[in-house]
PyMOL Python script that loads the backbone (N, CA, C, O; Angstrom):
from pymol import cmd

cmd.read_pdbstr("""\
ATOM      1  N   UNK A   1      -3.151   8.529   0.922  1.00  0.00           N
ATOM      2  CA  UNK A   1      -3.919   8.496  -0.248  1.00  0.00           C
ATOM      3  C   UNK A   1      -5.353   8.499   0.477  1.00  0.00           C
ATOM      4  O   UNK A   1      -5.460   7.721   1.425  1.00  0.00           O
ATOM      5  N   UNK A   2      -6.334   9.193   0.182  1.00  0.00           N
ATOM      6  CA  UNK A   2      -7.615   9.221   0.737  1.00  0.00           C
ATOM      7  C   UNK A   2      -8.874   8.836  -0.298  1.00  0.00           C
ATOM      8  O   UNK A   2      -9.299   9.511  -1.236  1.00  0.00           O
ATOM      9  N   UNK A   3      -9.307   7.601   0.154  1.00  0.00           N
ATOM     10  CA  UNK A   3     -10.287   7.262  -0.400  1.00  0.00           C
ATOM     11  C   UNK A   3     -11.262   6.385   0.304  1.00  0.00           C
ATOM     12  O   UNK A   3     -10.995   5.681   1.278  1.00  0.00           O
ATOM     13  N   UNK A   4     -12.580   6.511  -0.365  1.00  0.00           N
ATOM     14  CA  UNK A   4     -13.255   5.818  -0.065  1.00  0.00           C
ATOM     15  C   UNK A   4     -13.317   4.302   0.589  1.00  0.00           C
ATOM     16  O   UNK A   4     -12.764   3.522  -0.186  1.00  0.00           O
ATOM     17  N   UNK A   5     -13.825   3.625   1.791  1.00  0.00           N
ATOM     18  CA  UNK A   5     -13.744   2.281   1.770  1.00  0.00           C
ATOM     19  C   UNK A   5     -14.057   1.465   0.942  1.00  0.00           C
ATOM     20  O   UNK A   5     -13.354   0.507   0.622  1.00  0.00           O
ATOM     21  N   UNK A   6     -15.370   1.785   0.394  1.00  0.00           N
ATOM     22  CA  UNK A   6     -16.252   1.119  -1.113  1.00  0.00           C
ATOM     23  C   UNK A   6     -15.415   0.927  -2.158  1.00  0.00           C
ATOM     24  O   UNK A   6     -15.464  -0.124  -2.799  1.00  0.00           O
ATOM     25  N   UNK A   7     -14.453   2.018  -2.491  1.00  0.00           N
ATOM     26  CA  UNK A   7     -13.481   2.430  -3.665  1.00  0.00           C
ATOM     27  C   UNK A   7     -12.241   1.028  -3.600  1.00  0.00           C
ATOM     28  O   UNK A   7     -11.880   0.299  -4.524  1.00  0.00           O
ATOM     29  N   UNK A   8     -11.913   1.027  -2.493  1.00  0.00           N
ATOM     30  CA  UNK A   8     -10.324   0.271  -1.901  1.00  0.00           C
ATOM     31  C   UNK A   8     -10.163  -0.690  -2.564  1.00  0.00           C
ATOM     32  O   UNK A   8      -9.030  -0.950  -2.968  1.00  0.00           O
ATOM     33  N   UNK A   9     -11.324  -1.562  -2.895  1.00  0.00           N
ATOM     34  CA  UNK A   9     -10.998  -3.060  -3.997  1.00  0.00           C
ATOM     35  C   UNK A   9     -10.661  -2.547  -5.179  1.00  0.00           C
ATOM     36  O   UNK A   9      -9.684  -3.074  -5.709  1.00  0.00           O
ATOM     37  N   UNK A  10     -11.236  -1.579  -5.811  1.00  0.00           N
ATOM     38  CA  UNK A  10     -11.060  -1.206  -7.316  1.00  0.00           C
ATOM     39  C   UNK A  10      -9.678  -0.523  -7.174  1.00  0.00           C
ATOM     40  O   UNK A  10      -8.970  -0.625  -8.176  1.00  0.00           O
ATOM     41  N   UNK A  11      -9.160   0.149  -6.135  1.00  0.00           N
ATOM     42  CA  UNK A  11      -8.040   0.677  -6.310  1.00  0.00           C
ATOM     43  C   UNK A  11      -6.752  -0.057  -6.368  1.00  0.00           C
ATOM     44  O   UNK A  11      -5.741   0.172  -7.032  1.00  0.00           O
ATOM     45  N   UNK A  12      -7.122  -1.309  -5.229  1.00  0.00           N
ATOM     46  CA  UNK A  12      -5.735  -2.347  -5.454  1.00  0.00           C
ATOM     47  C   UNK A  12      -5.785  -3.020  -6.492  1.00  0.00           C
ATOM     48  O   UNK A  12      -4.757  -3.360  -7.079  1.00  0.00           O
ATOM     49  N   UNK A  13      -7.313  -3.418  -7.016  1.00  0.00           N
ATOM     50  CA  UNK A  13      -6.740  -4.343  -8.308  1.00  0.00           C
ATOM     51  C   UNK A  13      -6.183  -3.492  -9.407  1.00  0.00           C
ATOM     52  O   UNK A  13      -5.432  -4.008 -10.235  1.00  0.00           O
ATOM     53  N   UNK A  14      -6.571  -1.934  -9.487  1.00  0.00           N
ATOM     54  CA  UNK A  14      -5.909  -1.466 -10.426  1.00  0.00           C
ATOM     55  C   UNK A  14      -4.317  -1.319  -9.923  1.00  0.00           C
ATOM     56  O   UNK A  14      -3.454  -1.364 -10.800  1.00  0.00           O
ATOM     57  N   UNK A  15      -4.039  -1.198  -8.958  1.00  0.00           N
ATOM     58  CA  UNK A  15      -2.397  -1.163  -8.649  1.00  0.00           C
ATOM     59  C   UNK A  15      -1.903  -2.685  -8.981  1.00  0.00           C
ATOM     60  O   UNK A  15      -0.743  -2.739  -9.389  1.00  0.00           O
ATOM     61  N   UNK A  16      -2.736  -4.184  -8.850  1.00  0.00           N
ATOM     62  CA  UNK A  16      -2.437  -5.147  -9.601  1.00  0.00           C
ATOM     63  C   UNK A  16      -1.874  -5.110 -10.884  1.00  0.00           C
ATOM     64  O   UNK A  16      -0.764  -5.354 -11.357  1.00  0.00           O
ATOM     65  N   UNK A  17      -3.293  -4.618 -11.440  1.00  0.00           N
ATOM     66  CA  UNK A  17      -2.891  -4.783 -13.154  1.00  0.00           C
ATOM     67  C   UNK A  17      -1.955  -3.572 -13.608  1.00  0.00           C
ATOM     68  O   UNK A  17      -1.557  -3.632 -14.771  1.00  0.00           O
ATOM     69  N   UNK A  18      -1.609  -2.631 -12.943  1.00  0.00           N
ATOM     70  CA  UNK A  18      -0.888  -1.643 -13.415  1.00  0.00           C
ATOM     71  C   UNK A  18       0.447  -2.295 -13.284  1.00  0.00           C
ATOM     72  O   UNK A  18       1.247  -2.268 -14.219  1.00  0.00           O
ATOM     73  N   UNK A  19       0.718  -2.898 -12.112  1.00  0.00           N
ATOM     74  CA  UNK A  19       2.039  -3.804 -11.704  1.00  0.00           C
ATOM     75  C   UNK A  19       2.435  -4.749 -12.736  1.00  0.00           C
ATOM     76  O   UNK A  19       3.594  -4.785 -13.149  1.00  0.00           O
ATOM     77  N   UNK A  20       1.623  -5.427 -13.117  1.00  0.00           N
ATOM     78  CA  UNK A  20       1.928  -6.498 -14.181  1.00  0.00           C
ATOM     79  C   UNK A  20       1.831  -5.983 -15.542  1.00  0.00           C
ATOM     80  O   UNK A  20       2.317  -6.710 -16.409  1.00  0.00           O
ATOM     81  N   UNK A  21       1.270  -4.809 -15.935  1.00  0.00           N
ATOM     82  CA  UNK A  21       1.453  -4.445 -17.313  1.00  0.00           C
ATOM     83  C   UNK A  21       3.021  -3.676 -17.085  1.00  0.00           C
ATOM     84  O   UNK A  21       3.718  -3.566 -18.094  1.00  0.00           O
ATOM     85  N   UNK A  22       3.533  -3.177 -15.831  1.00  0.00           N
ATOM     86  CA  UNK A  22       4.941  -2.576 -16.071  1.00  0.00           C
ATOM     87  C   UNK A  22       5.752  -3.617 -16.017  1.00  0.00           C
ATOM     88  O   UNK A  22       6.888  -3.399 -16.439  1.00  0.00           O
ATOM     89  N   UNK A  23       5.464  -4.966 -15.526  1.00  0.00           N
ATOM     90  CA  UNK A  23       6.588  -6.006 -15.434  1.00  0.00           C
ATOM     91  C   UNK A  23       6.225  -6.594 -16.925  1.00  0.00           C
ATOM     92  O   UNK A  23       7.288  -6.906 -17.462  1.00  0.00           O
ATOM     93  N   UNK A  24       5.278  -6.818 -17.652  1.00  0.00           N
ATOM     94  CA  UNK A  24       5.300  -7.113 -18.949  1.00  0.00           C
ATOM     95  C   UNK A  24       6.076  -6.487 -19.963  1.00  0.00           C
ATOM     96  O   UNK A  24       6.683  -7.023 -20.890  1.00  0.00           O
ATOM     97  N   UNK A  25       5.967  -5.133 -19.633  1.00  0.00           N
ATOM     98  CA  UNK A  25       6.865  -3.995 -20.754  1.00  0.00           C
ATOM     99  C   UNK A  25       8.253  -3.982 -20.075  1.00  0.00           C
ATOM    100  O   UNK A  25       9.075  -3.523 -20.868  1.00  0.00           O
ATOM    101  N   UNK A  26       8.712  -4.261 -19.100  1.00  0.00           N
ATOM    102  CA  UNK A  26       9.843  -4.682 -18.629  1.00  0.00           C
ATOM    103  C   UNK A  26      10.415  -3.248 -17.917  1.00  0.00           C
ATOM    104  O   UNK A  26      11.591  -2.935 -17.730  1.00  0.00           O
ATOM    105  N   UNK A  27       9.177  -2.480 -17.581  1.00  0.00           N
ATOM    106  CA  UNK A  27       9.391  -1.020 -16.884  1.00  0.00           C
ATOM    107  C   UNK A  27      10.171  -1.045 -15.490  1.00  0.00           C
ATOM    108  O   UNK A  27       9.868  -2.018 -14.800  1.00  0.00           O
ATOM    109  N   UNK A  28      11.093  -0.196 -14.946  1.00  0.00           N
ATOM    110  CA  UNK A  28      11.677  -0.242 -13.699  1.00  0.00           C
ATOM    111  C   UNK A  28      11.355   1.210 -13.264  1.00  0.00           C
ATOM    112  O   UNK A  28      11.069   2.133 -14.026  1.00  0.00           O
ATOM    113  N   UNK A  29      11.426   1.247 -12.222  1.00  0.00           N
ATOM    114  CA  UNK A  29      11.438   2.701 -11.143  1.00  0.00           C
ATOM    115  C   UNK A  29      12.549   2.383 -10.599  1.00  0.00           C
ATOM    116  O   UNK A  29      12.921   1.264 -10.248  1.00  0.00           O
ATOM    117  N   UNK A  30      13.398   3.955 -10.484  1.00  0.00           N
ATOM    118  CA  UNK A  30      14.778   4.221  -9.831  1.00  0.00           C
ATOM    119  C   UNK A  30      14.076   4.135  -8.413  1.00  0.00           C
ATOM    120  O   UNK A  30      12.971   4.495  -8.009  1.00  0.00           O
ATOM    121  N   UNK A  31      15.297   3.436  -7.748  1.00  0.00           N
ATOM    122  CA  UNK A  31      14.950   3.396  -6.092  1.00  0.00           C
ATOM    123  C   UNK A  31      14.771   4.720  -5.812  1.00  0.00           C
ATOM    124  O   UNK A  31      13.739   5.053  -5.229  1.00  0.00           O
ATOM    125  N   UNK A  32      15.625   5.578  -6.135  1.00  0.00           N
ATOM    126  CA  UNK A  32      15.615   6.991  -5.548  1.00  0.00           C
ATOM    127  C   UNK A  32      14.138   7.686  -5.623  1.00  0.00           C
ATOM    128  O   UNK A  32      13.697   8.299  -4.650  1.00  0.00           O
ATOM    129  N   UNK A  33      13.430   7.558  -6.790  1.00  0.00           N
ATOM    130  CA  UNK A  33      11.719   7.971  -6.712  1.00  0.00           C
ATOM    131  C   UNK A  33      11.287   7.462  -5.659  1.00  0.00           C
ATOM    132  O   UNK A  33      10.767   8.137  -4.772  1.00  0.00           O
ATOM    133  N   UNK A  34      11.459   6.040  -5.598  1.00  0.00           N
ATOM    134  CA  UNK A  34      10.453   5.263  -4.346  1.00  0.00           C
ATOM    135  C   UNK A  34      10.712   5.866  -3.310  1.00  0.00           C
ATOM    136  O   UNK A  34       9.834   6.305  -2.567  1.00  0.00           O
ATOM    137  N   UNK A  35      12.225   6.007  -3.053  1.00  0.00           N
ATOM    138  CA  UNK A  35      12.311   6.774  -1.561  1.00  0.00           C
ATOM    139  C   UNK A  35      11.578   7.838  -1.435  1.00  0.00           C
ATOM    140  O   UNK A  35      10.639   7.849  -0.638  1.00  0.00           O
ATOM    141  N   UNK A  36      11.938   9.070  -2.321  1.00  0.00           N
ATOM    142  CA  UNK A  36      11.188   9.997  -2.184  1.00  0.00           C
ATOM    143  C   UNK A  36      10.022  10.160  -2.055  1.00  0.00           C
ATOM    144  O   UNK A  36       9.579  11.098  -1.393  1.00  0.00           O
ATOM    145  N   UNK A  37       9.141   9.141  -2.758  1.00  0.00           N
ATOM    146  CA  UNK A  37       7.622   8.860  -2.611  1.00  0.00           C
ATOM    147  C   UNK A  37       7.441   8.609  -1.232  1.00  0.00           C
ATOM    148  O   UNK A  37       6.573   9.148  -0.546  1.00  0.00           O
ATOM    149  N   UNK A  38       8.235   7.818  -0.849  1.00  0.00           N
ATOM    150  CA  UNK A  38       7.827   7.092   0.506  1.00  0.00           C
ATOM    151  C   UNK A  38       8.048   8.354   1.440  1.00  0.00           C
ATOM    152  O   UNK A  38       7.055   8.546   2.142  1.00  0.00           O
ATOM    153  N   UNK A  39       9.001   9.209   1.635  1.00  0.00           N
ATOM    154  CA  UNK A  39       9.212  10.214   2.223  1.00  0.00           C
ATOM    155  C   UNK A  39       8.460  11.246   2.210  1.00  0.00           C
ATOM    156  O   UNK A  39       8.242  11.800   3.288  1.00  0.00           O
ATOM    157  N   UNK A  40       7.941  11.707   1.141  1.00  0.00           N
ATOM    158  CA  UNK A  40       6.726  12.695   0.949  1.00  0.00           C
ATOM    159  C   UNK A  40       5.523  11.968   1.837  1.00  0.00           C
ATOM    160  O   UNK A  40       5.174  12.453   2.913  1.00  0.00           O
ATOM    161  N   UNK A  41       4.887  10.697   1.265  1.00  0.00           N
ATOM    162  CA  UNK A  41       3.840  10.284   1.981  1.00  0.00           C
ATOM    163  C   UNK A  41       3.974  10.321   3.356  1.00  0.00           C
ATOM    164  O   UNK A  41       2.982  10.753   3.942  1.00  0.00           O
ATOM    165  N   UNK A  42       4.862  10.011   4.003  1.00  0.00           N
ATOM    166  CA  UNK A  42       5.235  10.246   5.353  1.00  0.00           C
ATOM    167  C   UNK A  42       5.120  11.287   5.932  1.00  0.00           C
ATOM    168  O   UNK A  42       4.712  11.182   7.089  1.00  0.00           O
ATOM    169  N   UNK A  43       5.401  12.633   5.440  1.00  0.00           N
ATOM    170  CA  UNK A  43       5.618  13.941   5.832  1.00  0.00           C
ATOM    171  C   UNK A  43       3.965  14.366   5.738  1.00  0.00           C
ATOM    172  O   UNK A  43       3.522  15.141   6.586  1.00  0.00           O
ATOM    173  N   UNK A  44       3.202  13.904   4.822  1.00  0.00           N
ATOM    174  CA  UNK A  44       2.092  14.591   4.574  1.00  0.00           C
ATOM    175  C   UNK A  44       0.654  13.674   5.066  1.00  0.00           C
ATOM    176  O   UNK A  44      -0.475  13.747   4.581  1.00  0.00           O
ATOM    177  N   UNK A  45       1.084  12.915   6.053  1.00  0.00           N
ATOM    178  CA  UNK A  45       0.013  11.794   6.573  1.00  0.00           C
ATOM    179  C   UNK A  45      -0.621  12.695   8.135  1.00  0.00           C
ATOM    180  O   UNK A  45       0.045  13.169   9.055  1.00  0.00           O
ATOM    181  N   UNK A  46      -1.879  12.675   7.974  1.00  0.00           N
ATOM    182  CA  UNK A  46      -2.697  13.623   9.201  1.00  0.00           C
ATOM    183  C   UNK A  46      -1.885  12.283  10.585  1.00  0.00           C
ATOM    184  O   UNK A  46      -1.533  11.103  10.612  1.00  0.00           O
ATOM    185  N   UNK A  47      -1.958  13.638  11.641  1.00  0.00           N
ATOM    186  CA  UNK A  47      -1.937  12.945  13.017  1.00  0.00           C
ATOM    187  C   UNK A  47      -3.072  12.123  13.407  1.00  0.00           C
ATOM    188  O   UNK A  47      -4.238  12.484  13.253  1.00  0.00           O
ATOM    189  N   UNK A  48      -2.636  10.762  14.027  1.00  0.00           N
ATOM    190  CA  UNK A  48      -3.401   9.884  14.217  1.00  0.00           C
ATOM    191  C   UNK A  48      -3.503   9.661  15.930  1.00  0.00           C
ATOM    192  O   UNK A  48      -2.691  10.132  16.726  1.00  0.00           O
ATOM    193  N   UNK A  49      -4.444   9.007  16.215  1.00  0.00           N
ATOM    194  CA  UNK A  49      -4.648   8.427  18.099  1.00  0.00           C
ATOM    195  C   UNK A  49      -3.235   7.889  18.390  1.00  0.00           C
ATOM    196  O   UNK A  49      -2.578   7.366  17.489  1.00  0.00           O
ATOM    197  N   UNK A  50      -2.868   7.988  19.368  1.00  0.00           N
ATOM    198  CA  UNK A  50      -1.586   6.963  19.996  1.00  0.00           C
ATOM    199  C   UNK A  50      -2.186   5.560  19.944  1.00  0.00           C
ATOM    200  O   UNK A  50      -1.421   4.680  19.550  1.00  0.00           O
ATOM    201  N   UNK A  51      -3.297   5.243  20.242  1.00  0.00           N
ATOM    202  CA  UNK A  51      -3.467   3.724  20.287  1.00  0.00           C
ATOM    203  C   UNK A  51      -3.572   3.336  18.870  1.00  0.00           C
ATOM    204  O   UNK A  51      -3.542   2.115  18.715  1.00  0.00           O
ATOM    205  N   UNK A  52      -3.682   4.000  17.842  1.00  0.00           N
ATOM    206  CA  UNK A  52      -3.940   3.705  16.253  1.00  0.00           C
ATOM    207  C   UNK A  52      -2.566   3.705  15.710  1.00  0.00           C
ATOM    208  O   UNK A  52      -2.371   3.256  14.580  1.00  0.00           O
ATOM    209  N   UNK A  53      -1.665   4.141  16.377  1.00  0.00           N
ATOM    210  CA  UNK A  53      -0.220   4.173  15.928  1.00  0.00           C
ATOM    211  C   UNK A  53       0.638   3.655  16.351  1.00  0.00           C
ATOM    212  O   UNK A  53       1.717   4.222  16.180  1.00  0.00           O
ATOM    213  N   UNK A  54       0.645   2.367  17.095  1.00  0.00           N
ATOM    214  CA  UNK A  54       1.734   2.000  17.573  1.00  0.00           C
ATOM    215  C   UNK A  54       1.999   0.844  16.896  1.00  0.00           C
ATOM    216  O   UNK A  54       1.161   0.022  16.525  1.00  0.00           O
ATOM    217  N   UNK A  55       3.335   0.791  16.724  1.00  0.00           N
ATOM    218  CA  UNK A  55       4.025  -0.285  15.782  1.00  0.00           C
ATOM    219  C   UNK A  55       3.448  -2.057  15.910  1.00  0.00           C
ATOM    220  O   UNK A  55       3.412  -2.823  14.947  1.00  0.00           O
ATOM    221  N   UNK A  56       3.156  -2.313  16.923  1.00  0.00           N
ATOM    222  CA  UNK A  56       2.777  -3.469  17.380  1.00  0.00           C
ATOM    223  C   UNK A  56       1.465  -3.808  16.769  1.00  0.00           C
ATOM    224  O   UNK A  56       1.427  -4.753  15.982  1.00  0.00           O
ATOM    225  N   UNK A  57       0.318  -3.101  17.062  1.00  0.00           N
ATOM    226  CA  UNK A  57      -0.948  -3.102  16.515  1.00  0.00           C
ATOM    227  C   UNK A  57      -0.965  -2.925  15.072  1.00  0.00           C
ATOM    228  O   UNK A  57      -1.438  -3.875  14.448  1.00  0.00           O
ATOM    229  N   UNK A  58      -0.493  -1.772  14.294  1.00  0.00           N
ATOM    230  CA  UNK A  58      -0.246  -1.918  13.010  1.00  0.00           C
ATOM    231  C   UNK A  58       0.338  -3.102  12.124  1.00  0.00           C
ATOM    232  O   UNK A  58      -0.125  -3.256  10.994  1.00  0.00           O
ATOM    233  N   UNK A  59       1.262  -3.880  12.558  1.00  0.00           N
ATOM    234  CA  UNK A  59       2.158  -4.750  12.153  1.00  0.00           C
ATOM    235  C   UNK A  59       1.134  -5.931  12.449  1.00  0.00           C
ATOM    236  O   UNK A  59       0.849  -6.687  11.520  1.00  0.00           O
ATOM    237  N   UNK A  60       0.777  -6.052  13.242  1.00  0.00           N
ATOM    238  CA  UNK A  60      -0.080  -7.554  13.229  1.00  0.00           C
ATOM    239  C   UNK A  60      -1.323  -7.342  12.481  1.00  0.00           C
ATOM    240  O   UNK A  60      -1.846  -8.295  11.903  1.00  0.00           O
ATOM    241  N   UNK A  61      -1.861  -6.120  12.443  1.00  0.00           N
ATOM    242  CA  UNK A  61      -3.075  -5.972  11.628  1.00  0.00           C
ATOM    243  C   UNK A  61      -2.592  -6.190  10.086  1.00  0.00           C
ATOM    244  O   UNK A  61      -3.385  -6.686   9.286  1.00  0.00           O
ATOM    245  N   UNK A  62      -1.260  -5.807   9.674  1.00  0.00           N
ATOM    246  CA  UNK A  62      -1.209  -5.381   8.286  1.00  0.00           C
ATOM    247  C   UNK A  62      -0.755  -7.073   8.073  1.00  0.00           C
ATOM    248  O   UNK A  62      -1.141  -7.617   7.039  1.00  0.00           O
ATOM    249  N   UNK A  63       0.006  -7.819   8.998  1.00  0.00           N
ATOM    250  CA  UNK A  63       0.244  -9.359   8.431  1.00  0.00           C
ATOM    251  C   UNK A  63      -1.156 -10.202   8.213  1.00  0.00           C
ATOM    252  O   UNK A  63      -1.106 -11.204   7.499  1.00  0.00           O
ATOM    253  N   UNK A  64      -2.499  -9.782   8.866  1.00  0.00           N
ATOM    254  CA  UNK A  64      -3.544 -10.542   8.880  1.00  0.00           C
ATOM    255  C   UNK A  64      -4.074 -10.079   7.766  1.00  0.00           C
ATOM    256  O   UNK A  64      -4.496 -10.938   6.993  1.00  0.00           O
ATOM    257  N   UNK A  65      -4.196  -8.758   7.393  1.00  0.00           N
ATOM    258  CA  UNK A  65      -4.701  -8.262   6.089  1.00  0.00           C
ATOM    259  C   UNK A  65      -4.062  -8.925   4.956  1.00  0.00           C
ATOM    260  O   UNK A  65      -4.735  -9.489   4.094  1.00  0.00           O
ATOM    261  N   UNK A  66      -2.670  -8.874   4.924  1.00  0.00           N
ATOM    262  CA  UNK A  66      -1.700  -9.425   3.951  1.00  0.00           C
ATOM    263  C   UNK A  66      -1.882 -11.016   3.593  1.00  0.00           C
ATOM    264  O   UNK A  66      -1.802 -11.495   2.463  1.00  0.00           O
ATOM    265  N   UNK A  67      -2.164 -11.777   4.902  1.00  0.00           N
ATOM    266  CA  UNK A  67      -2.502 -13.359   4.795  1.00  0.00           C
ATOM    267  C   UNK A  67      -3.975 -13.457   3.983  1.00  0.00           C
ATOM    268  O   UNK A  67      -4.140 -14.313   3.114  1.00  0.00           O
ATOM    269  N   UNK A  68      -4.974 -12.546   4.335  1.00  0.00           N
ATOM    270  CA  UNK A  68      -6.233 -12.661   3.880  1.00  0.00           C
ATOM    271  C   UNK A  68      -5.994 -12.344   2.410  1.00  0.00           C
ATOM    272  O   UNK A  68      -6.735 -13.092   1.771  1.00  0.00           O
ATOM    273  N   UNK A  69      -5.292 -11.572   1.594  1.00  0.00           N
ATOM    274  CA  UNK A  69      -4.966 -11.146   0.251  1.00  0.00           C
ATOM    275  C   UNK A  69      -4.411 -12.391  -0.496  1.00  0.00           C
ATOM    276  O   UNK A  69      -4.878 -12.942  -1.493  1.00  0.00           O
ATOM    277  N   UNK A  70      -3.216 -12.726   0.281  1.00  0.00           N
ATOM    278  CA  UNK A  70      -2.444 -13.920  -0.255  1.00  0.00           C
ATOM    279  C   UNK A  70      -3.331 -15.160  -0.450  1.00  0.00           C
ATOM    280  O   UNK A  70      -2.974 -15.993  -1.284  1.00  0.00           O
ATOM    281  N   UNK A  71      -4.325 -15.325   0.169  1.00  0.00           N
ATOM    282  CA  UNK A  71      -5.339 -16.771   0.331  1.00  0.00           C
ATOM    283  C   UNK A  71      -5.922 -16.459  -0.655  1.00  0.00           C
ATOM    284  O   UNK A  71      -5.816 -17.199  -1.633  1.00  0.00           O
ATOM    285  N   UNK A  72      -6.856 -15.080  -0.749  1.00  0.00           N
ATOM    286  CA  UNK A  72      -7.764 -14.571  -2.047  1.00  0.00           C
ATOM    287  C   UNK A  72      -7.224 -14.931  -3.243  1.00  0.00           C
ATOM    288  O   UNK A  72      -7.754 -15.873  -3.831  1.00  0.00           O
ATOM    289  N   UNK A  73      -5.902 -14.166  -3.931  1.00  0.00           N
ATOM    290  CA  UNK A  73      -5.553 -14.375  -4.948  1.00  0.00           C
ATOM    291  C   UNK A  73      -4.531 -15.480  -5.047  1.00  0.00           C
ATOM    292  O   UNK A  73      -3.851 -15.549  -6.071  1.00  0.00           O
ATOM    293  N   UNK A  74      -4.370 -16.325  -4.099  1.00  0.00           N
ATOM    294  CA  UNK A  74      -3.427 -17.690  -4.739  1.00  0.00           C
ATOM    295  C   UNK A  74      -4.247 -18.454  -5.441  1.00  0.00           C
ATOM    296  O   UNK A  74      -3.826 -19.472  -5.990  1.00  0.00           O
TER     297      UNK A  74
END
""", "prot")
cmd.dss("prot")
cmd.show_as("cartoon", "prot")
cmd.util.cbc("prot")
cmd.orient("prot")
């Protein structure tokens, strides 16, 4: 997904709202559709520099961002 960083908070907030609406209405998504979407996203990602695509760096950075969101929304 290509978006401007300035719009990222609104996109994240929208995802949370949509998720809550789906839960309230007991909407479910079939696991097959989720796997199809994940596969499609992976296939359409642009190449990136080797130093930015290492699993360890992304995983540590992802955990740090997740912890920030957890503290903010808790």
